[in-house]
Each structure stands twice: as C-alpha cells, then as structure tokens.
C-alpha positions as CSV (number, residue, x, y, z in Angstrom):
1,X,-75.8,-21.3,73.2
2,X,-72.4,-23.1,72.9
3,X,-70.6,-23.5,76.2
4,X,-67.1,-24.7,74.4
5,X,-65.1,-24.0,71.5
6,X,-62.3,-25.9,71.8
7,X,-59.4,-25.3,68.9
8,X,-56.6,-27.7,68.2
9,X,-53.9,-27.0,66.1
10,X,-52.5,-30.1,64.1
11,X,-49.0,-30.6,62.0
12,X,-48.2,-33.7,60.4
13,X,-50.0,-35.7,63.8
14,X,-52.3,-37.6,62.4
15,X,-52.8,-40.1,64.7
16,X,-52.5,-38.5,68.1
17,X,-54.8,-36.2,66.4
18,X,-57.4,-39.0,66.4
19,X,-57.1,-40.0,70.5
20,X,-57.3,-36.7,70.9
21,X,-60.5,-35.7,68.7
22,X,-62.0,-39.5,70.2
23,X,-61.5,-38.6,73.6
24,X,-63.5,-35.1,72.8
25,X,-66.3,-37.5,72.0
26,X,-66.1,-39.7,74.4
27,X,-65.4,-37.4,77.4
28,X,-68.8,-36.9,79.7
29,X,-71.1,-33.7,79.7
30,X,-73.9,-31.8,79.8
31,X,-72.6,-29.5,78.0
32,X,-72.6,-27.6,74.0
33,X,-69.3,-28.2,72.9
34,X,-68.2,-27.9,69.3
35,X,-64.6,-28.7,68.0
36,X,-62.2,-26.9,65.0
37,X,-58.9,-28.4,63.9
38,X,-56.5,-25.7,62.3
39,X,-54.4,-27.9,60.0
40,X,-51.7,-25.7,59.5
41,X,-50.4,-27.3,56.4
42,X,-49.5,-31.2,56.8
43,X,-47.7,-33.3,54.6
44,X,-50.0,-36.8,56.1
45,X,-54.2,-37.1,55.7
46,X,-54.7,-35.5,59.1
47,X,-57.1,-33.5,57.2
48,X,-59.0,-36.1,55.1
49,X,-58.7,-38.3,58.6
50,X,-60.6,-35.4,60.6
51,X,-63.4,-35.4,57.6
52,X,-63.4,-39.3,56.6
53,X,-63.4,-39.9,60.7
54,X,-65.1,-36.8,63.2
55,X,-68.0,-35.0,60.2
56,X,-68.7,-33.6,63.7
57,X,-65.0,-31.8,63.7
58,X,-65.0,-28.3,61.6
59,X,-61.6,-28.1,59.7
60,X,-59.9,-25.2,58.9
61,X,-56.7,-26.1,56.7
62,X,-53.6,-23.1,56.3
63,X,-52.3,-23.0,53.4
64,X,-49.2,-22.7,54.4
65,X,-47.4,-23.3,58.2
66,X,-48.2,-19.6,60.4
67,X,-47.5,-20.7,63.7
68,X,-49.5,-22.1,66.2
69,X,-50.7,-18.1,67.4
70,X,-51.6,-16.9,64.0
71,X,-53.8,-21.1,63.4
72,X,-54.6,-20.2,67.1
73,X,-56.2,-17.0,66.1
74,X,-57.5,-18.5,63.1
75,X,-59.8,-21.3,65.1
76,X,-60.6,-19.1,67.6
77,X,-62.4,-16.2,64.8
78,X,-64.3,-19.3,63.2
79,X,-66.0,-19.2,67.2
80,X,-66.5,-15.2,67.0
81,X,-64.1,-14.5,69.7
82,X,-62.2,-11.4,68.8
83,X,-65.2,-10.4,66.5
84,X,-67.8,-7.4,67.4
85,X,-71.2,-8.7,67.8
86,X,-71.0,-11.8,67.3
87,X,-72.3,-14.9,70.2
88,X,-69.7,-16.6,71.0
89,X,-69.2,-19.7,72.9
90,X,-68.8,-19.0,77.2
91,X,-65.3,-20.9,76.6
92,X,-62.9,-21.3,74.3
93,X,-60.0,-24.1,74.5
94,X,-56.6,-24.2,73.3
95,X,-55.9,-28.3,73.1
96,X,-52.6,-29.8,71.5
97,X,-53.6,-33.2,69.1
98,X,-51.2,-35.3,71.4
99,X,-52.9,-35.0,74.5
100,X,-55.7,-37.0,75.3
101,X,-58.7,-36.4,78.0
102,X,-59.2,-38.2,80.3
103,X,-63.4,-38.8,80.7
104,X,-64.3,-36.4,83.1
105,X,-61.5,-33.7,82.3
106,X,-63.9,-31.5,80.2
107,X,-66.9,-31.6,82.7
108,X,-64.3,-30.7,85.4
109,X,-62.8,-28.0,83.8
110,X,-66.0,-26.2,82.4
111,X,-67.8,-26.8,86.3
112,X,-64.6,-24.9,87.8
113,X,-64.7,-22.2,85.4
114,X,-68.3,-21.3,86.0
115,X,-67.7,-22.4,89.6
116,X,-64.7,-19.8,89.9
117,X,-65.6,-16.5,88.3
118,X,-62.4,-14.6,88.5
119,X,-60.9,-17.2,86.9
120,X,-59.9,-15.7,83.2
121,X,-57.9,-18.9,82.1
122,X,-56.9,-22.2,84.1
123,X,-55.8,-25.7,82.6
124,X,-55.6,-29.0,84.3
125,X,-53.3,-31.1,85.7
126,X,-51.5,-32.5,82.4
127,X,-49.4,-36.3,83.0
128,X,-46.4,-37.2,80.4
129,X,-46.6,-40.9,79.4
130,X,-44.8,-42.5,82.0
131,X,-47.2,-40.0,84.7
132,X,-44.8,-37.9,86.3
133,X,-46.3,-34.0,85.9
134,X,-45.6,-32.0,82.3
135,X,-43.5,-29.3,84.7
136,X,-44.9,-26.4,82.1
137,X,-48.9,-27.3,83.3
138,X,-48.3,-24.6,85.9
139,X,-45.9,-21.9,85.9
140,X,-44.9,-18.5,86.5
141,X,-43.8,-15.8,84.4
142,X,-39.9,-15.8,83.2
143,X,-38.6,-12.6,85.0
144,X,-35.3,-12.1,84.7
145,X,-35.1,-13.4,88.2
146,X,-36.4,-16.4,87.3
147,X,-35.2,-17.1,84.2
148,X,-31.8,-16.6,85.7
149,X,-32.8,-19.4,87.8
150,X,-33.3,-21.5,84.8
151,X,-30.7,-20.7,82.8
152,X,-28.1,-20.9,86.0
153,X,-29.6,-24.2,87.1
154,X,-30.3,-23.3,90.1
155,X,-34.3,-24.2,89.6
156,X,-33.2,-28.1,89.1
157,X,-31.0,-28.1,92.0
158,X,-33.0,-26.3,94.6
159,X,-36.4,-26.7,93.0
160,X,-38.3,-27.3,96.3
161,X,-37.0,-23.4,97.1
162,X,-39.6,-20.6,96.7
163,X,-37.1,-18.8,95.4
164,X,-35.6,-20.8,92.8
165,X,-38.1,-23.1,91.8
166,X,-40.8,-21.0,90.3
167,X,-39.8,-21.0,86.6
168,X,-42.3,-24.3,87.0
169,X,-43.6,-23.8,90.9
170,X,-42.2,-26.9,91.5
171,X,-42.2,-26.1,95.1
172,X,-46.6,-26.5,95.3
173,X,-48.1,-29.7,95.5
174,X,-48.9,-31.3,92.1
175,X,-52.5,-31.9,93.5
176,X,-53.6,-28.9,95.3
177,X,-55.0,-26.4,93.7
178,X,-53.5,-23.0,92.8
179,X,-53.5,-19.8,90.9
180,X,-50.4,-19.2,89.1
181,X,-49.4,-16.6,86.3
182,X,-49.9,-19.2,82.8
183,X,-51.1,-22.9,82.2
184,X,-49.6,-24.1,78.7
185,X,-51.1,-23.6,75.5
186,X,-51.9,-27.5,75.0
187,X,-54.8,-27.4,77.1
188,X,-55.7,-23.6,78.5
189,X,-59.6,-23.1,78.9
190,X,-59.9,-19.7,78.3
191,X,-63.3,-17.3,79.5
192,X,-65.1,-15.4,76.5
193,X,-65.1,-12.2,78.4
194,X,-61.2,-12.5,79.0
195,X,-60.6,-12.9,75.6
196,X,-62.8,-9.9,75.2
197,X,-60.4,-7.9,77.0
198,X,-57.3,-9.2,76.3
199,X,-57.6,-10.0,72.9
200,X,-56.7,-12.4,70.4
201,X,-52.9,-14.3,70.7
202,X,-49.8,-12.5,69.1
203,X,-48.9,-13.6,66.0
204,X,-45.5,-12.3,66.7
205,X,-44.5,-15.4,68.2
206,X,-44.4,-18.6,65.8
207,X,-44.2,-21.2,68.3
208,X,-43.4,-21.0,72.6
209,X,-43.9,-18.4,74.0
210,X,-47.5,-16.9,73.3
211,X,-50.2,-18.4,75.9
212,X,-47.4,-17.1,78.5
213,X,-47.9,-13.7,76.9
214,X,-51.7,-14.4,76.7
215,X,-52.0,-15.0,80.3
216,X,-50.1,-11.9,80.8
217,X,-52.3,-10.1,78.8
218,X,-55.1,-11.6,80.9
219,X,-53.9,-10.9,84.0
220,X,-52.4,-7.6,82.8
221,X,-57.3,-7.5,82.7
222,X,-57.6,-8.4,86.6
223,X,-58.5,-11.8,85.8
224,X,-56.7,-14.5,87.4
225,X,-55.5,-17.7,86.1
226,X,-55.5,-21.4,87.4
227,X,-54.2,-24.6,87.8
228,X,-57.0,-27.1,88.4
229,X,-55.5,-30.8,89.3
230,X,-59.2,-31.8,90.1
231,X,-59.2,-32.9,85.6
232,X,-56.3,-35.2,84.8
233,X,-55.1,-34.7,80.6
234,X,-52.1,-36.8,79.1
235,X,-49.9,-35.0,77.2
236,X,-47.4,-36.8,74.7
237,X,-45.6,-33.9,74.4
238,X,-43.6,-32.0,71.2
239,X,-45.3,-34.6,69.0
240,X,-44.7,-32.4,66.2
241,X,-41.7,-30.6,67.0
242,X,-39.0,-33.2,69.2
243,X,-37.2,-33.4,65.3
244,X,-37.5,-30.0,64.3
245,X,-34.7,-27.6,64.1
246,X,-36.3,-24.9,63.6
247,X,-38.4,-25.7,67.1
248,X,-35.6,-25.3,69.1
249,X,-34.4,-21.3,67.6
250,X,-37.9,-20.5,67.6
251,X,-37.9,-21.0,71.8
252,X,-34.8,-18.9,72.3
253,X,-36.6,-16.3,69.1
254,X,-39.7,-16.4,71.6
255,X,-37.8,-16.0,74.7
256,X,-36.3,-12.7,73.4
257,X,-39.9,-11.6,72.2
258,X,-41.2,-11.1,75.7
259,X,-38.5,-10.0,77.3
260,X,-38.6,-7.6,74.8
261,X,-42.1,-7.3,75.5
262,X,-42.5,-7.7,78.9
263,X,-39.3,-6.6,80.6
264,X,-36.7,-4.9,78.7
265,X,-37.9,-1.8,79.3
266,X,-37.8,-1.9,83.2
267,X,-34.7,-3.6,83.8
268,X,-31.9,-2.4,85.1
269,X,-29.3,-1.4,82.0
270,X,-26.7,-3.8,84.3
271,X,-29.2,-6.7,83.9
272,X,-30.5,-6.2,80.7
273,X,-27.0,-7.0,78.6
274,X,-26.8,-9.7,80.7
275,X,-30.2,-11.1,80.2
276,X,-30.0,-9.6,75.7
277,X,-26.5,-11.4,76.5
278,X,-27.7,-14.6,77.6
279,X,-30.8,-15.1,75.4
280,X,-28.8,-14.3,72.7
281,X,-25.9,-17.5,73.4
282,X,-28.6,-19.8,73.4
283,X,-30.4,-18.6,70.4
284,X,-27.2,-19.1,68.4
285,X,-26.0,-21.9,69.8
286,X,-29.4,-23.5,68.8
287,X,-28.6,-22.1,65.2
288,X,-25.2,-23.4,65.2
289,X,-26.2,-27.6,65.7
290,X,-29.0,-27.0,63.7
291,X,-27.0,-26.5,61.1
292,X,-24.2,-28.8,62.0
293,X,-27.3,-31.8,61.9
294,X,-28.0,-30.5,58.2
295,X,-24.5,-30.6,57.0
296,X,-24.4,-34.2,59.3
297,X,-27.5,-35.3,56.7
298,X,-26.2,-34.1,53.6
299,X,-25.0,-36.9,51.4
300,X,-20.9,-37.1,51.1
C-alpha cells in the first residue's frame, strides 16, 4: 500500500519545481511515497523537465489552466481519491512547487498523522526565504468578525491579542503544536478517511480559498486539523502568482465565495451588508488596479 500520494500543481515554475522534486527525492523516510505533478498549461519547460529528470513522477499535462482546486482534484483522482472501490494512499499531500522539504519533513509529518488518529489534516512550520514564519501556515476561518479585524488592520496592530490576532493566530508560539482551523494548501497532509467523508476540493474556487474551504468541510465531519512545527518546509511563496493581476482579483472572489457558502445565511442582515460591501469594494479596487497596470503597459 502507498503511504503517501503527493500532488503538486505547477504553473510556469520549472526551476522551483525541480528543487521541490529534488527535495522529495532526497527525503529520509521508510514510507512508500508517490508523486504526481499536474501542470496547468505552463508555457515553460516544466512538463519536459519533469519527464526528463524525474521519471519516477507521474505527470498530468492539462491543456488549460482550470485553477488550483481543479488541478489538485485531477491529481487526487489519479491516486484514487474521490473514487469508489479503489485502494488509495493512507494520506494525500497537497504541495506547492515553490516549497523545499527538509530531509525529515515527510517522515515527521507521516509519523505525526499516524500517532494522532483524530487528525484529519496537518501542516508543518513553513518558513519564508528570510527565515520568518509564513503566517498563512496556521489560521482561523475568516468569520465576519475575524475578517473585519483583518481588513481594518487591527490584527496587525495587535498581533499578540487573542481577540484581534486570530486571523493568522499570531498570538501563538510558532514553535508549539496547536490545533487550528486550517493549514495552507502549500503543504496540506490529509487523511484518506477524511477525504472520503469531506469529498474533493470545491472547483468553484480558481485560486485562494479552496484549502480553507476543504479544511472547513473536513472539520465539519468531526476531524481536527493541526499545525505541527516539528517539521519545517521552505516556502518561496506566490512564485507563479506574484505578477498576476488575475491572482489579485481571484483573492477577493474567493473571499466572497467562502462567505456566501459558510456564513451569509447566519449573519445578521446589517452585518451581512457591511461584509459584502467591504469585499466588493476590495474586489473592485483590485480590478481597477489591474486595469490601470494593463493600460500603462500598452504601447502609445
């Protein structure tokens, strides 16, 4: 039986993907691990590079960029998740191509999942290139209240406050194990039984929000989600989206989808209108910013 099926969604990050796959190959562990790269119609040599340099990796070359959730689902289905009557790996791992695993990261995370039977999903300590913590690696669900503290800047002004700092749980010690609402899809290890109950990712999301949504579904079925700092992983972050105007717009679109799906029905009307107005304002500003950049790049 396969212990771990790794799904990596790639979009024009060939060099980073090479480093990520090499770190998987160099990992020290006693487990059976298989990797699948789903390429979202990259224009670089990503597909050819993987086939040439990492023949042990299965490649799915999508003809179109259908988004992060859809691509992850393609990889998960390759391993049998979401299908009936098939043997699947004990765990699935969503892994970004802009990550590099420390040699013991996989062994540490699999052992943690084995020793923590109520864990539906878990993530490690993600470190940015400057050595600081990637705050997204442990967070709370963005309820209207928590989102308000984030959008007004109160979470940044009072990061150690247990009231205002809940968005990224900045009041917690980054070196302590903690039960959290969600970890980030850059490294998200999920138990097969939890996937069987929660289903695959919601493809309504193009990028951003789908990992939070999946965590929400996993927790709604009684599983817990953990941040485990005993394992460390480097995360370059936003390698394929940092220059993308679409990514900026999709962030607020994802926020609207998540709110509509999980909170709109139970939010008081006065607060509902404030939340929607705030998201829409941010969304329109992002669209305006992207439009201005496109105009500035047009030849005179």
